[in-house]
C-alpha positions, 0 to 999 in steps of 0.5 A: 500500500502506498504511504502517501495516501491521505487517511480518508483515501487509504480507508476508502481502499478497504471499501474498494476491496469489498466492492471487488467481492460483490458483498452486499454490506447489510447492517443489523442496525434497525435504522439503516440498511447498509453498513458504515463505510470504511471511509467514514470509519477512517474519518472517525479515527482521524478525529480521535488521533492524528498519529500517522503511524497508528492510523496506518497500523489501524488501516492495515489491521482492518485490511487483514481482518477484512480479507480473512472474513471474505475468504473464510465467511463468504456467506456472512450476511451482516457486516457491521464494523463500527464497534470493532474499529472503535474498540481497536482504536481505544485499546491501542490508545490505552497501550500507549507506546505499545500501540503498534505491537498491540495492533499486530497481536490483535490482527494475528489473533483476529485472523487466526480466529476467523480462519479457525472457525470458517469454511476452511476447517472442519468447524465450518461456521457460516457466519461471524454474527455470534462473534461480531454481535457479542452472543459468544461474549455474553455467554462467556461472561455469564459463566463468571460475571464477577471476573468477566463483566469488565472484559471487552468483547474484542479484548485479547483475553476473550480472543484467546478464549475463543482460540482455545475453544476453537481448537477444542472443538476441532479436537472433538470433531476429529475424535468423533465426539462432536455432539453439539456442533453437528454438520447440517445438510448444507455442509455448515455446522449449527449448534442451534436446533433451528435453521440458520439458512440465510433467510431465517438468520436474517429474519431472526437477527433483525427481529432481535435487533429491533427489540434491542436484544443484541449483546453488542450493537456492532453498528454503533461506534459508542456501543455499550455491550450488555451481557446479562440477558438470556440471549440463548434462550431468547433466540430459541423462543423467538425461532419458535415464535417466528415459525423458523423450521428445525435445522436439517442435519446429515 
């Protein structure tokens, strides 16, 4: 990437990468259809910091994460990045002189996580929704809230937990012990009993968003993650209410 690009233009190049993949950039935000552009997110970054090296590192980190998502979750539906970007920036600023090192580590973990759970391994999840919108984080916090409630959804601590969990899932699959994450007849794994075919997934998550029942409103730069609601049970109940069919499995 050229180093003489203005910050706004350098982030706009991320939008161009997405355009080349013909991704329909849907937002889960009930108030809008499409996601905030990376050019707009870049403008929010430069309003917060003028450190050129930090801005370039943030852009490069986003490019690595974006490529990983496109390659490993090509059927993902909702693509909100606002809160991920603000969380990256906030954590980098807290790291101070170690900001660049933090972003390199963050990038490595995010890419590894995406590769681990995506279509190129035996886990083969179809979407990044449970991660990006905080359902996995909320479930993790609920197990030990006194220790975990203050841990951010995109903190290195939580990313490390997911990396360990992913490797354990792969190990169970390889030993034929995978009961929860069975393959569907579409070739993807779904831990829920209800269908997560694109139309069903879109309808269910959109309803939850409209009812303000999303743990991490990832479309909101200033999101305040909420962990203490029974999200798993609510999804199951809502699937019944919406008459979403049971998941077909091999």
